[in-house]
N, C-alpha and C positions, 0 to 999 in steps of 0.2 A: 719427748725423749729424743736424744740425738747421740750420735756416735762420734767420738773424737779420735782421730788418728794420732798416735804417739810414735816417737822414734824407738825402734827396737834396740835392746841392749842384750849382749850375751849373758845368760844366766848359768848355763851348764853346757859343756862341750858336746855332750851326747844327747841333748834335748833338741828335738825338732822344733817344737813350739812350746812356749810357756804362756799360760793364761792366768791372770790373777784377778780375784774379785771376792768381795765379802770376807776378807781376811784369809783367804785360802789361795794356794798356788796349785795349778794343774799342769802336768806335763802331757802334751798331746802329740799324736802323730799328725802327719799332714792332712789326712782325710778327716780326722776329728776336728782339727783346726778349721778347715774349710767349712765343715758343717756348722761349727760355732759361729763363724763369720756370717754365713748365709742366714742363720737363725737371728743373729743380732741385727743384720740389715733389714730383714723382714719385720722384726718387732719394732724397729725404729721408723718404719715407713719408707725406708730407702728402696730403691729399685730392686726388683728380684733378679736373680742370676739365670741366664738362659744359655742354651747350647747353640751350635751352628745351625741346626735344623730350624729352630724357632726364629733365629736371626734371619735365616734365608726367607722364611715365610713373611716376616715383617718387611724385609727389603724388596721382596719380589724377585729374588735371584736364586741361583742354585747354591747348595752347601759348599761346593768347590769354589764358587766366586766369593763366598763369605770367607773361606780359608785364605784365599789370596788377599782379601782386604785386611785380614788380621796379620798376615805375613808382611804386608806393606805398611803396617802400623796405622791404618786408617781408623781402627776401632780398638780401644784398649781391651785386653783380655788377660786371663790367667788360665793355667792348665789345672785341671782337676786330677791331682795325682802326678806321679813322676812322668808317665807317658800318656796321661789321660786326655780327656776331651778339652777343647777350647771352651772356656766359660766367659761370658761377658755380662755386664749389667744391661738389662733391658733398656734403661734410660739412655745409655751410651748408643745403643743401636738406633733407637728412635731419634736421638739428636743427630746422628749421622744421616739417617734417612731424610730428616727435615732439612738439613743443610744441603744435601744433594738436590732436593726438590727446589730449594730456593736458588741454588746456583743454576739449575736447568732453566728455571723461569727467567732469571736475569739474562741468560744467554739467548733464549728465545725472544725476549723483548728487544735485545740489542740487534738481533738479526732482522726482526720486523722493522725496527727504526731505520736500519740501513736500507732495507728494501723500499721503505716509504721514501727515503731521501733520494733513492735512485729512480723513483717513479715506477717501481715494479710491484709494489704491494697493491692487491686488488685488481691487477691486470689479468684478464682471462687467459687461461692456459691454452696454448695451441699445440697440436700434435705434430 
């Protein structure tokens, strides 16, 4: 099973969200729409949706740091409700974590190579 994204078109001026399936049309408020999207994503095997607390645990940082990452556009997110919580796909958070680990590893390798070129790598430390 897969989920295809389609371009939205206005159906009714006063409708928050319209969902169509099996020959029926449903008008949903934002909370019901978000619940339907989360259920469809879970049923299709796509990544589950998590909040900032779970993202902080995965990344090994504070919730405030996750908030700054979201504000800086480093991890895609959506708000749950008008002024609700930041919600993101677990797979996006894991992809960001893995990319940061890879970048960190490359930077450390480059520093080690530079230290070796300068004859400093493996030199005993003196106080």
